[in-house]
C-alpha positions in Angstrom: 52.6 -21.7 -40.1 50.5 -20.6 -37.1 51.5 -21.7 -33.7 49.4 -24.3 -31.8 48.1 -21.5 -29.5 47.1 -19.4 -32.5 45.3 -22.4 -34.1 43.6 -23.1 -30.8 42.3 -19.6 -30.7 41.3 -19.1 -34.4 40.5 -22.7 -35.4 39.7 -24.7 -32.3 39.2 -28.5 -32.8 36.0 -30.3 -31.9 37.2 -31.3 -28.4 38.2 -27.7 -27.5 34.9 -26.3 -28.8 32.7 -28.9 -27.0 34.8 -28.5 -23.8 34.4 -24.7 -23.9 30.7 -25.0 -24.4 30.3 -27.6 -21.6 32.2 -25.5 -19.1 30.4 -22.3 -20.0 27.0 -24.1 -19.7 28.0 -25.7 -16.4 29.2 -22.4 -15.0 25.9 -20.6 -15.8 23.7 -23.6 -14.8 25.4 -24.4 -11.5 25.9 -20.7 -10.7 22.1 -20.1 -11.2 21.2 -23.2 -9.2 23.4 -22.1 -6.3 21.5 -18.7 -6.3 18.3 -20.7 -6.0 19.5 -22.7 -2.9 21.1 -25.7 -4.6 24.6 -24.6 -3.7 25.7 -28.1 -2.7 25.7 -29.3 -6.3 28.7 -29.5 -8.5 29.2 -30.0 -12.3 30.2 -33.6 -11.8 26.6 -34.3 -10.5 25.3 -33.4 -13.9 26.2 -36.9 -15.2 23.3 -38.2 -13.1 21.0 -35.2 -12.8 20.8 -34.5 -16.5 19.3 -38.0 -17.2 17.1 -38.5 -14.1 13.5 -39.3 -14.6 10.7 -39.1 -12.0 9.9 -42.8 -12.6 13.5 -43.7 -11.9 16.4 -44.9 -14.0 18.9 -47.7 -13.5 22.5 -46.8 -12.8 23.6 -48.8 -15.9 21.3 -46.6 -18.0 22.7 -43.5 -16.5 26.2 -44.8 -17.3 25.2 -45.4 -20.9 23.4 -42.1 -21.4 26.1 -40.0 -19.8 29.1 -41.9 -21.2 30.5 -42.3 -17.7 31.8 -45.5 -16.2 29.4 -47.4 -13.8 31.7 -46.8 -10.9 31.7 -43.1 -11.5 27.9 -43.0 -11.7 27.7 -45.1 -8.5 29.9 -42.6 -6.6 27.9 -39.6 -7.9 24.6 -41.4 -7.0 26.0 -42.0 -3.5 26.9 -38.2 -3.2 23.4 -37.1 -4.5 21.7 -39.6 -2.1 23.7 -38.2 0.9 22.7 -34.6 -0.2 19.0 -35.6 -0.4 18.5 -35.3 -4.2 18.0 -39.0 -5.1 16.9 -42.2 -3.6 17.4 -45.8 -4.6 14.2 -47.9 -4.9 13.5 -51.5 -6.1 12.8 -51.7 -9.8 9.3 -53.2 -10.2 10.4 -54.9 -13.4 13.4 -56.7 -11.6 13.5 -56.6 -7.8 17.2 -57.3 -7.9 17.8 -54.1 -9.7 17.6 -50.6 -8.2 16.1 -47.4 -9.7 17.6 -44.0 -9.0 14.7 -41.6 -8.4 14.7 -37.9 -7.6 13.4 -37.0 -4.1 11.2 -33.9 -3.7 14.4 -31.8 -3.4 15.7 -33.5 -6.5 12.4 -32.8 -8.4 12.7 -29.1 -7.4 16.2 -29.0 -8.6 15.3 -30.7 -11.9 12.5 -28.2 -12.5 14.8 -25.3 -11.8 17.5 -26.7 -14.0 15.0 -27.2 -16.8 14.0 -23.5 -16.6 17.6 -22.4 -16.6 18.5 -24.5 -19.6 15.4 -23.5 -21.5 16.3 -19.8 -21.0 19.9 -20.5 -22.2 18.6 -22.2 -25.3 16.0 -19.5 -25.9 18.8 -16.9 -25.7 20.8 -18.7 -28.3 17.8 -19.3 -30.6 17.0 -15.6 -30.5 20.6 -14.6 -31.2 21.1 -17.0 -34.1 17.6 -17.3 -35.4 15.4 -20.3 -34.6 16.0 -22.1 -37.8 19.8 -21.7 -37.6 19.8 -22.8 -33.9 17.6 -25.8 -34.7 20.0 -26.8 -37.6 23.0 -26.3 -35.3 21.5 -28.5 -32.6 20.6 -31.2 -35.2 24.1 -31.1 -36.7 25.8 -31.1 -33.3 23.6 -34.1 -32.2 24.6 -35.9 -35.3 28.3 -35.3 -34.7 28.0 -36.4 -31.0 26.2 -39.6 -32.0 28.6 -40.4 -34.8 31.6 -39.8 -32.5 30.1 -42.0 -29.7 29.8 -44.9 -32.2 33.6 -44.7 -32.8 
């Protein structure tokens, strides 16, 4: 029977694979962003930045989309606000609620991140073939959504 270390290397479970992918993507993304002058960002900020919208999004929606607790999102929003990437603004639909919106610096970072991620995805699509990569993403999305429901 193979050891746990051997199984981890030759037949990693879903958590290991998704973690390895996340960390590799974060390393490339945040390393590239740092080279472009966004060196004050860290992977934890991705829980907010990945889901920002120019029109703004409520913290509760960021929490739902990212899977992070509202308190964690609040702390990250505080950090990003102090760094100048986001601002809080009244929600026109409900003045009691706040929207988290990217500032000009935040918009620049989002545009840079979109280009970096598009290049990563293009690299994988070329390597695997576009149909295979599209099928992989569809299957991966299905697994993620199914897991989140449980």
